[in-house]
C-alpha positions in Angstrom: -3.3 -60.6 -29.4 -6.7 -59.6 -30.3 -8.2 -63.9 -29.1 -5.7 -62.7 -25.8 -8.0 -59.9 -25.4 -11.3 -61.6 -26.1 -10.2 -64.5 -24.2 -9.3 -62.1 -21.4 -12.7 -60.1 -21.1 -14.3 -63.6 -21.3 -12.6 -65.3 -18.3 -13.2 -61.8 -16.3 -17.3 -61.6 -17.8 -17.3 -65.8 -16.8 -15.7 -64.6 -12.8 -17.8 -61.2 -12.3 -21.5 -63.3 -13.5 -20.3 -66.4 -10.9 -19.6 -64.3 -7.9 -23.2 -62.3 -8.8 -21.8 -59.1 -10.2 -22.3 -58.7 -13.9 -23.1 -56.4 -15.7 -26.2 -56.0 -18.2 -24.4 -54.9 -21.7 -25.7 -55.9 -24.3 -23.5 -57.2 -26.9 -23.7 -56.1 -30.7 -26.3 -58.4 -31.1 -29.1 -57.7 -29.1 -30.7 -54.9 -28.9 -33.6 -56.2 -26.8 -32.4 -58.0 -24.1 -32.9 -56.7 -20.3 -31.8 -58.4 -18.4 -32.4 -58.4 -14.2 -33.0 -60.2 -11.2 -36.6 -60.3 -9.9 -37.4 -62.1 -6.3 -39.2 -65.6 -5.8 -40.7 -66.8 -2.6 -41.2 -69.8 -2.3 -42.3 -72.4 0.7 -41.0 -75.2 2.0 -42.1 -77.9 4.7 -39.8 -78.8 7.3 -40.4 -81.0 11.0 -39.5 -79.1 13.8 -38.9 -80.7 17.4 -41.7 -79.8 20.0 -40.2 -80.8 23.3 -43.4 -82.0 26.0 -43.4 -82.9 29.7 -45.6 -85.7 30.6 -46.7 -87.5 33.8 -45.7 -90.8 33.2 -45.9 -93.8 36.2 -43.7 -96.8 37.4 -44.0 -99.6 38.0 -45.1 -98.6 41.6 -47.0 -96.3 41.1 -45.2 -93.4 42.0 -45.5 -91.0 39.3 -42.2 -89.1 37.5 -41.8 -86.5 35.1 -40.5 -87.2 30.6 -39.5 -85.8 28.5 -41.0 -86.4 25.9 -39.8 -85.2 21.7 -42.5 -84.7 19.4 -42.5 -83.0 15.0 -44.7 -80.6 13.5 -44.5 -79.4 10.4 -44.1 -75.8 9.8 -43.8 -74.2 6.4 -40.9 -71.8 6.1 -40.6 -69.5 3.5 -37.4 -69.3 1.0 -36.6 -66.8 -0.9 -34.4 -66.9 -4.1 -33.2 -64.3 -6.4 -33.8 -65.6 -10.6 -32.3 -63.9 -13.0 -35.6 -63.1 -15.4 -34.5 -62.4 -19.3 -36.8 -60.5 -21.4 
């Protein structure tokens, strides 16, 4: 019976940890373990489309406006939560 209860507790702890709702309860051997989440900001470079309208000319010399799409590199912050244990 004891192994069934510990397996249930282990499964429940795994489900809670996977969902991110787990508690920081130390076991009998972990007296100094303290875990918490810290916010870490990293940066990622992405390509962002930029639309320009330019004047082009036909073979006959008549002007017309054309849409030209170019891309520029933009650095965006990415915020993550990281588990830190001391």
